[in-house]
LOTI-503443 format. One record per residue: residue in three letters; x, y, z of N, C-alpha, C in turn. Coordinates in steps of 0.05 Angstrom, whole numbers, padded with zeros to 5 digits, always signed. Example, Ala and Ser with C-alpha at 12.3 -4.5 7.8 and 13.67 -1.06 7.14 Angstrom:
<recs>
ALA+00264-00114+00156+00246-00090+00156+00264-00066+00156;SER+00257-00045+00142+00273-00021+00143+00258+00001+00157;
</recs>
This chain:
<recs>
MET+00885-00737-01632+00899-00755-01610+00883-00745-01583;SER+00874-00762-01568+00858-00753-01545+00884-00742-01525;GLN+00869-00720-01511+00890-00712-01489+00886-00726-01462;PRO+00907-00738-01447+00908-00747-01424+00894-00728-01407;PRO+00880-00740-01385+00863-00722-01366+00882-00716-01350;PRO+00875-00685-01333+00892-00672-01324+00902-00687-01293;ASP+00925-00679-01291+00942-00692-01262+00924-00678-01238;ARG+00908-00689-01223+00898-00674-01202+00911-00681-01178;SER+00937-00694-01179+00948-00704-01145+00953-00679-01137;SER+00964-00656-01151+00979-00635-01137+00957-00614-01126;ALA+00934-00620-01131+00911-00601-01124+00910-00593-01093;GLN+00900-00572-01083+00903-00564-01052+00879-00576-01041;PRO+00882-00592-01017+00857-00609-01005+00839-00579-00998;PRO+00811-00591-00999+00793-00566-00988+00795-00559-00958;PRO+00787-00536-00953+00794-00530-00921+00776-00541-00907;ARG+00786-00543-00884+00767-00559-00862+00745-00536-00852;PRO+00722-00544-00844+00704-00528-00842+00710-00513-00816;ASP+00722-00527-00795+00727-00516-00768+00755-00503-00770;ALA+00766-00493-00792+00788-00479-00795+00795-00456-00775;SER+00772-00440-00775+00774-00415-00761+00769-00421-00733;MET+00765-00446-00721+00762-00444-00694+00786-00468-00688;SER+00811-00462-00691+00830-00480-00680+00837-00479-00657;LEU+00829-00459-00638+00833-00460-00610+00815-00481-00601;LEU+00791-00474-00604+00769-00497-00598+00774-00521-00609;THR+00781-00528-00625+00789-00556-00635+00813-00565-00621;THR+00827-00548-00615+00855-00562-00600+00844-00569-00572;VAL+00827-00550-00563+00819-00560-00531+00804-00583-00532;MET+00789-00586-00556+00771-00609-00555+00786-00634-00563;GLU+00806-00636-00576+00821-00658-00589+00843-00664-00570;HIS+00853-00646-00547+00877-00650-00531+00869-00637-00505;SER+00850-00657-00491+00838-00640-00467+00859-00638-00442;LEU+00876-00658-00446+00893-00665-00424+00920-00644-00431;ASP+00931-00632-00414+00955-00614-00420+00978-00633-00425;GLU+00997-00624-00439+01021-00640-00445+01033-00654-00424;GLY+01042-00631-00403+01055-00636-00377+01044-00660-00362;TYR+01012-00656-00357+01000-00674-00339+01001-00707-00361;ALA+01000-00699-00382+01000-00729-00402+01031-00741-00392;GLU+01054-00724-00392+01079-00735-00386+01079-00744-00363;ALA+01071-00731-00342+01071-00738-00315+01062-00765-00309;SER+01036-00766-00325+01024-00796-00317+01041-00815-00334;ALA+01050-00810-00356+01066-00832-00369+01089-00840-00353;ARG+01101-00820-00335+01127-00828-00322+01118-00846-00294;ARG+01093-00844-00289+01083-00856-00263+01073-00884-00268;ARG+01064-00889-00294+01056-00912-00307+01078-00929-00306;ALA+01106-00910-00318+01126-00930-00324+01141-00932-00298;ASP+01138-00922-00280+01155-00924-00248+01137-00945-00232;GLY+01111-00949-00242+01089-00968-00226+01076-00954-00204;THR+01081-00926-00196+01070-00910-00178+01037-00906-00187;ALA+01030-00909-00210+01001-00903-00216+00983-00920-00207;GLY+00955-00907-00200+00937-00922-00187+00938-00923-00158;LEU+00926-00942-00147+00922-00945-00118+00949-00951-00103;PRO+00955-00941-00081+00978-00949-00069+00979-00978-00066;ARG+01009-00984-00064+01018-01012-00067+01029-01023-00040;THR+01041-01000-00023+01055-01010+00000+01027-01018+00023;LEU+01033-01028+00040+01017-01034+00063+01013-01011+00079;THR+01037-00990+00082+01034-00966+00101+01015-00946+00087;ALA+01020-00944+00056+01000-00928+00042+00978-00936+00038;LYS+00968-00965+00038+00940-00972+00043+00924-00964+00069;LEU+00944-00970+00090+00929-00967+00112+00924-00934+00117;GLY+00945-00918+00107+00940-00887+00108+00908-00878+00090;LEU+00912-00893+00069+00883-00889+00056+00860-00896+00067;ALA+00863-00918+00086+00840-00929+00092+00830-00908+00117;ALA+00852-00902+00133+00849-00884+00162+00836-00857+00151;CYS+00845-00851+00128+00832-00823+00115+00801-00828+00107;LEU+00795-00850+00096+00769-00854+00091+00746-00859+00112;VAL+00759-00875+00137+00747-00878+00160+00742-00849+00171;LEU+00758-00829+00173+00761-00805+00188+00742-00791+00169;ALA+00735-00787+00143+00726-00775+00127+00690-00787+00134;ALA+00693-00813+00134+00667-00823+00136+00659-00819+00170;LEU+00674-00820+00192+00665-00807+00210+00654-00779+00214;VAL+00666-00763+00201+00666-00735+00200+00637-00727+00185;VAL+00629-00742+00168+00597-00745+00155+00579-00756+00173;THR+00585-00774+00187+00566-00789+00204+00559-00773+00229;LEU+00582-00761+00240+00577-00741+00258+00563-00712+00256;GLY+00569-00708+00230+00550-00681+00226+00520-00691+00219;ALA+00514-00712+00206+00490-00716+00200+00474-00729+00228;ALA+00489-00743+00252+00480-00745+00274+00469-00718+00286;GLU+00493-00700+00286+00486-00675+00300+00462-00659+00288;ALA+00455-00662+00263+00438-00645+00250+00410-00655+00253;ARG+00409-00689+00255+00386-00700+00265+00380-00693+00296;VAL+00394-00691+00310+00397-00687+00342+00379-00657+00340;ALA+00395-00642+00327+00386-00610+00326+00358-00605+00319;ALA+00346-00617+00299+00327-00616+00282+00305-00611+00302;PRO+00297-00631+00319+00271-00627+00340+00270-00601+00352;VAL+00303-00593+00362+00302-00567+00377+00295-00544+00360;VAL+00305-00538+00338+00299-00523+00320+00268-00520+00316;ALA+00260-00545+00312+00227-00544+00306+00213-00539+00324;LYS+00223-00545+00354+00210-00537+00377+00212-00500+00380;GLU+00232-00493+00377+00240-00462+00377+00219-00447+00356;ARG+00213-00461+00335+00203-00446+00315+00171-00450+00327;GLU+00167-00475+00333+00134-00475+00346+00131-00449+00364;GLU+00149-00451+00387+00144-00431+00406+00144-00402+00396;LEU+00162-00396+00378+00162-00372+00364+00134-00364+00352;ILE+00124-00386+00333+00100-00379+00323+00078-00373+00342;ASP+00078-00388+00369+00056-00385+00385+00061-00360+00396;ARG+00084-00351+00402+00089-00325+00415+00081-00301+00401;VAL+00081-00303+00369+00070-00282+00346+00039-00290+00353;ASN+00031-00310+00347+00001-00308+00353-00016-00299+00378;ALA+00007-00304+00397-00008-00292+00427-00005-00264+00429;GLU+00015-00248+00417+00017-00224+00415-00008-00210+00397;THR-00009-00220+00377-00025-00215+00353-00057-00214+00369;ALA-00063-00237+00381-00087-00240+00396-00087-00214+00417;THR-00067-00204+00428-00070-00189+00448-00073-00159+00439;ALA-00061-00157+00411-00066-00130+00400-00088-00127+00391;ASP-00106-00146+00381-00132-00152+00371-00150-00138+00392;ALA-00143-00154+00417-00164-00147+00443-00163-00120+00452;LEU-00135-00107+00450-00130-00079+00450-00142-00062+00441;GLY-00141-00071+00412-00158-00055+00394-00189-00055+00398;ALA-00199-00072+00403-00231-00076+00406-00233-00059+00431;ASP-00217-00058+00452-00222-00048+00479-00219-00018+00470;VAL-00204-00006+00456-00200+00016+00442-00222+00026+00430;GLU-00234+00016+00412-00253+00019+00395-00283+00019+00417;GLU-00287+00006+00437-00310+00006+00453-00305+00033+00470;LEU-00281+00041+00475-00279+00063+00494-00283+00086+00477;ARG-00276+00085+00451-00278+00111+00431-00312+00112+00432;LYS-00323+00093+00427-00355+00096+00426-00365+00105+00448;ASP-00357+00096+00472-00367+00101+00499-00363+00133+00502;VAL-00337+00147+00497-00333+00173+00496-00349+00183+00477;GLY-00355+00179+00451-00370+00193+00438-00399+00196+00445;GLU-00410+00172+00457-00437+00169+00470-00439+00191+00491;ARG-00420+00194+00505-00422+00209+00533-00419+00238+00524;GLN-00403+00245+00499-00403+00271+00484-00427+00281+00474;ARG-00442+00265+00463-00467+00268+00445-00489+00278+00467;LYS-00487+00262+00493-00509+00265+00511-00502+00291+00528;ALA-00478+00299+00535-00465+00322+00544-00476+00346+00523;LEU-00476+00344+00494-00485+00364+00480-00513+00367+00480;GLU-00527+00346+00479-00557+00352+00487-00567+00358+00516;ARG-00549+00357+00533-00560+00361+00558-00550+00394+00568;HIS-00527+00398+00556-00524+00427+00560-00527+00447+00537;GLY-00543+00439+00522-00548+00455+00498-00569+00477+00502;GLY-00581+00470+00519-00609+00485+00526-00629+00488+00507;ASP-00641+00508+00499-00661+00509+00481-00649+00498+00454;GLN-00625+00507+00447-00616+00500+00422-00601+00473+00420;GLY-00607+00454+00441-00588+00427+00444-00590+00411+00416;GLY-00618+00410+00406-00620+00400+00385-00607+00401+00356;LEU-00607+00432+00355-00589+00441+00328-00558+00443+00337;VAL-00551+00447+00363-00526+00440+00367-00518+00414+00361;ALA-00532+00390+00369-00525+00364+00364-00528+00364+00334;LEU-00542+00372+00324-00548+00368+00291-00519+00381+00272;LEU-00514+00403+00283-00492+00418+00271-00461+00405+00278;SER-00462+00401+00300-00435+00387+00311-00433+00352+00302;GLY-00458+00343+00289-00456+00318+00278-00460+00293+00305;ALA-00471+00306+00322-00470+00285+00348-00498+00262+00342;THR-00513+00274+00330-00536+00250+00325-00542+00237+00294;PRO-00552+00221+00290-00557+00211+00260-00581+00230+00258;VAL-00580+00236+00229-00603+00250+00222-00615+00239+00194;GLN-00642+00243+00189-00655+00235+00165-00671+00250+00159;GLY-00680+00256+00129-00694+00272+00115-00693+00276+00087;PRO-00709+00294+00076-00702+00295+00046-00674+00302+00035;GLY-00669+00304+00014-00639+00313+00012-00634+00303-00016;VAL-00607+00301-00022-00595+00296-00049-00578+00273-00049;ARG-00575+00261-00070-00549+00238-00075-00534+00249-00096;LEU-00508+00252-00087-00484+00256-00115-00461+00235-00111;VAL-00463+00226-00136-00444+00205-00144-00421+00215-00155;VAL-00395+00213-00148-00372+00220-00161-00355+00198-00164;ASP-00343+00186-00189-00330+00165-00200-00306+00170-00220;ASP-00284+00156-00216-00267+00159-00233-00277+00158-00262;ALA-00261+00168-00280-00269+00160-00310-00260+00131-00320;LYS-00276+00120-00338-00274+00095-00348-00243+00091-00356;ASP-00229+00061-00343-00205+00055-00354-00186+00073-00348;THR-00188+00083-00323-00167+00100-00314-00143+00078-00302;ASP-00124+00088-00304-00100+00070-00298-00097+00080-00266;GLN-00099+00057-00244-00095+00064-00220-00067+00068-00210;GLY-00051+00061-00224-00022+00067-00219-00004+00090-00221;GLY+00022+00090-00226+00038+00115-00229+00036+00133-00204;GLY+00042+00156-00215+00046+00177-00195+00019+00190-00184;GLY+00004+00185-00194-00024+00199-00184-00031+00217-00208;PRO-00062+00222-00205-00072+00239-00226-00072+00267-00220;ARG-00072+00285-00236-00069+00309-00234-00048+00320-00215;GLU-00029+00310-00216-00005+00323-00199+00004+00351-00207;SER-00003+00358-00236+00007+00390-00241-00017+00405-00234;THR-00007+00430-00230-00027+00451-00225-00055+00456-00247;GLY-00045+00444-00269-00068+00449-00292-00086+00423-00298;PHE-00082+00407-00281-00101+00381-00284-00094+00365-00308;SER-00069+00365-00316-00071+00359-00349-00066+00328-00349;ASP-00063+00314-00331-00056+00281-00333-00082+00266-00319;THR-00104+00274-00318-00124+00268-00301-00145+00246-00314;GLY-00156+00228-00300-00185+00211-00301-00195+00205-00271;ARG-00179+00216-00251-00183+00206-00227-00194+00230-00209;VAL-00212+00223-00190-00222+00239-00172-00199+00243-00154;ARG-00197+00272-00140-00177+00277-00120-00192+00286-00099;ASP-00174+00291-00075-00184+00303-00052-00194+00332-00054;ARG-00181+00347-00073-00187+00370-00081-00214+00373-00088;ASP-00226+00356-00109-00253+00354-00115-00275+00347-00095;LEU-00269+00329-00083-00286+00324-00060-00290+00347-00040;GLN-00268+00367-00037-00274+00383-00018-00289+00412-00035;ARG-00284+00408-00058-00301+00428-00068-00337+00423-00071;VAL-00338+00397-00076-00362+00387-00072-00378+00387-00053;VAL-00366+00383-00029-00375+00389+00000-00380+00417+00005;ASN-00357+00432+00000-00364+00460+00006-00389+00468-00011;GLY-00387+00458-00035-00412+00474-00051-00437+00460-00041;LEU-00442+00438-00030-00468+00429-00016-00470+00443+00012;TRP-00451+00453+00028-00459+00463+00050-00463+00496+00038;GLN-00454+00507+00023-00460+00534+00008-00485+00535-00004;SER-00491+00511-00013-00521+00509-00029-00545+00504-00006;GLY-00537+00499+00016-00559+00498+00037-00559+00472+00052;ALA-00540+00451+00050-00543+00428+00060-00544+00434+00088;GLU-00558+00414+00111-00558+00415+00136-00536+00391+00148;ALA-00535+00373+00131-00512+00354+00141-00506+00340+00119;VAL-00479+00323+00117-00468+00315+00096-00450+00297+00104;ALA-00450+00270+00089-00436+00247+00092-00428+00236+00068;ILE-00399+00225+00065-00388+00214+00040-00382+00185+00049;ASN-00392+00165+00034-00392+00140+00034-00399+00130+00065;GLY-00423+00141+00076-00428+00134+00097-00413+00141+00126;GLN-00387+00166+00117-00372+00179+00140-00386+00209+00141;ARG-00399+00208+00166-00409+00239+00174-00384+00258+00175;LEU-00395+00278+00163-00376+00307+00164-00386+00325+00181;THR-00366+00337+00196-00372+00355+00210-00357+00385+00213;ALA-00360+00409+00224-00343+00428+00219-00307+00424+00223;LEU-00302+00404+00236-00276+00399+00240-00268+00373+00218;SER-00280+00369+00204-00271+00341+00186-00251+00353+00164;ALA-00237+00331+00159-00216+00340+00136-00216+00318+00113;ILE-00209+00330+00091-00210+00312+00067-00182+00315+00059;ARG-00167+00295+00060-00141+00295+00048-00131+00273+00031;ALA-00107+00271+00022-00097+00249+00003-00076+00239+00017;ALA-00073+00212+00012-00050+00195+00026-00039+00178+00000;GLY-00022+00189-00014-00021+00171-00043-00039+00173-00060;ASP-00051+00154-00071-00073+00149-00088-00102+00149-00070;ALA-00100+00148-00044-00124+00141-00027-00131+00173-00019;ILE-00162+00173-00019-00172+00196+00000-00177+00185+00021;LEU-00175+00202+00043-00179+00199+00066-00202+00221+00077;VAL-00219+00211+00094-00234+00234+00110-00237+00230+00139;ASP-00225+00250+00152-00221+00241+00182-00201+00217+00186;ASN-00178+00216+00165-00163+00191+00170-00171+00169+00166;ARG-00203+00165+00152-00205+00140+00144-00206+00139+00112;PRO-00198+00115+00103-00192+00116+00074-00222+00109+00056;LEU-00224+00122+00037-00249+00115+00019-00244+00111-00005;VAL-00259+00087-00019-00256+00074-00050-00276+00092-00067;PRO-00269+00089-00092-00286+00101-00108-00309+00074-00114;PRO-00336+00085-00123-00347+00115-00127-00349+00123-00102;TYR-00351+00152-00096-00359+00163-00073-00382+00177-00073;THR-00401+00162-00058-00429+00175-00052-00430+00196-00034;VAL-00438+00222-00042-00446+00239-00019-00473+00247-00018;LEU-00485+00240+00007-00508+00245+00016-00511+00271+00031;ALA-00532+00292+00029-00536+00311+00040-00569+00314+00045;VAL-00569+00328+00066-00598+00326+00079-00605+00359+00072;GLY-00630+00367+00061-00635+00393+00056-00661+00390+00042;ASP-00672+00411+00028-00691+00412+00013-00682+00399-00016;GLY-00688+00383-00021-00683+00370-00046-00679+00387-00075;PRO-00701+00392-00083-00699+00409-00100-00684+00434-00109;LYS-00691+00446-00088-00673+00475-00079-00646+00465-00075;LEU-00640+00446-00064-00608+00443-00056-00599+00430-00080;ALA-00607+00412-00104-00598+00411-00122-00592+00429-00145;ALA-00616+00451-00146-00616+00468-00166-00591+00486-00156;ALA-00587+00495-00129-00571+00513-00123-00539+00506-00125;PHE-00541+00475-00123-00508+00466-00127-00503+00466-00157;ARG-00525+00459-00172-00516+00460-00201-00508+00484-00210;ASP-00520+00507-00198-00514+00535-00209-00489+00544-00196;SER-00480+00534-00178-00458+00541-00165-00434+00541-00176;ALA-00408+00555-00167-00385+00553-00180-00374+00526-00173;ASP-00379+00514-00157-00367+00485-00151-00386+00465-00157;GLY-00407+00469-00166-00427+00454-00189-00414+00453-00215;GLN-00408+00479-00221-00399+00477-00253-00370+00467-00255;TYR-00353+00472-00228-00324+00462-00232-00327+00427-00234;LEU-00350+00419-00218-00355+00385-00224-00367+00379-00247;GLN-00378+00397-00264-00384+00391-00294-00363+00396-00315;ALA-00344+00415-00309-00323+00419-00325-00300+00391-00325;LEU-00300+00377-00295-00288+00359-00293-00300+00332-00312;HIS-00328+00332-00314-00338+00309-00324-00336+00316-00359;GLU-00336+00342-00370-00336+00347-00399-00304+00343-00403;SER-00286+00352-00386-00260+00356-00398-00244+00326-00389;PHE-00253+00318-00369-00233+00288-00360-00257+00263-00363;ASP-00276+00263-00364-00294+00242-00365-00305+00228-00337;ILE-00291+00245-00318-00301+00237-00289-00329+00237-00289;ARG-00342+00213-00279-00374+00209-00284-00384+00221-00254;THR-00403+00232-00262-00423+00245-00240-00447+00243-00240;GLY-00462+00245-00222-00493+00244-00223-00505+00253-00201;ILE-00525+00273-00200-00540+00280-00175-00574+00275-00182;SER-00583+00270-00158-00609+00262-00156-00626+00270-00128;GLU-00648+00279-00131-00661+00284-00110-00674+00262-00094;GLN-00670+00258-00070-00682+00237-00053-00708+00248-00032;GLU-00723+00234-00032-00744+00235-00008-00739+00236+00017;LYS-00716+00216+00025-00707+00211+00049-00679+00203+00051;VAL-00663+00209+00063-00634+00202+00067-00630+00202+00090;ARG-00614+00177+00101-00599+00170+00128-00571+00179+00128;LEU-00568+00192+00151-00540+00203+00155-00531+00187+00183;PRO-00507+00176+00190-00500+00167+00217-00490+00193+00231;ALA-00485+00186+00253-00470+00201+00278-00443+00204+00264;ALA-00429+00229+00272-00403+00223+00270-00388+00207+00288;PRO-00367+00195+00283-00352+00169+00298-00335+00179+00319;SER-00330+00204+00316-00316+00217+00335-00321+00243+00339;LEU-00320+00253+00363-00330+00287+00369-00306+00299+00383;ILE-00303+00322+00377-00282+00342+00396-00304+00363+00405;VAL-00306+00363+00432-00322+00378+00447-00307+00402+00456;ARG-00314+00425+00446-00299+00454+00457-00323+00467+00468;THR-00314+00483+00492-00332+00503+00503-00316+00533+00508;ALA-00333+00546+00502-00319+00579+00504-00333+00591+00524;VAL-00317+00609+00542-00318+00620+00568-00320+00648+00564;PRO-00341+00662+00566-00339+00693+00560-00319+00706+00581;GLN-00303+00721+00566-00284+00739+00583-00299+00758+00599;THR-00286+00760+00629-00298+00778+00643-00287+00806+00645;ALA-00303+00826+00644-00296+00854+00639-00277+00867+00663;LYS-00255+00871+00661-00238+00889+00681-00248+00911+00688;THR-00241+00912+00714-00259+00935+00731-00231+00949+00745;GLY-00239+00978+00750-00217+00989+00767-00195+01002+00752;ARG-00174+01007+00764-00151+01020+00752-00139+01005+00729;GLY-00137+00983+00731-00125+00969+00708-00140+00975+00681;ALA-00162+00975+00684-00182+00977+00650-00179+01007+00643;ALA-00171+01026+00663-00174+01050+00661-00145+01060+00645;ASP-00123+01048+00659-00095+01053+00647-00094+01039+00619;THR-00103+01014+00614-00098+01003+00588-00120+01019+00566;GLY-00137+01033+00574-00153+01038+00553-00170+01024+00538;LYS-00171+00998+00541-00183+00974+00525-00203+00969+00535;GLY-00227+00967+00519-00253+00955+00526-00252+00924+00525;THR-00280+00916+00529-00282+00884+00523-00305+00879+00506;SER-00305+00857+00491-00326+00851+00477-00342+00825+00480;
</recs>
């Protein structure tokens, strides 16, 4: 006897896919709050829903609309009237900025001309009052351009060196480096002087006995003028002897150690003729011999003169 099919009328319906999102479902299906729905229904039942029906209410609504349109119109008209004034003030400000910039540029040019004139007068004073050693004094002070045999030394950062960050070799052990620092150029220049150089320049910047090589952030300054790598150092002197003496000096070995340890690129070559410009600015100082004291004052102190 065949079995009747099972009764499935009492089976539970499958759960809804959004059963776990009941709050979101309620918000989507009933977007209007029940209180607002009841109030809207009462207004429809009383006939007060929609636009005002009485003449007074209509006139009030029209007055509000006219007032709002008047405010918007006045605002637009005021903005339109003020626009040319603002544009004119902006143009005047731009003209003032351009005029002041031109004045500053002209003053800077005048300062540069005066600096050149002062430097030229100082050079002439050195040549005139130097006596028999005027040429030597002018050479040692950097007052005149020079040319002659010498060497060309190029120092450059290592390849693929990151130019950013906090700066290379900030530690005392130079452990984080591939960049040329001011202290490196200081040792190079001092080594060339000690090896017999008569005049030295870095990237066309003539050095004197009072020149300073410093660092400002990642930049190297020579007499407050920034330089960029590669750093080309020209030195006047006996080329073969100068190059050999520098290689054998402690500073030359220091430069070679930088190349071997940090891949800093270096190269020195002898030159038949190098040209060095005069120093851009000079500081002239004079020394006056101290006069010997005579009389009782000298005997009382017991100090001699030299």
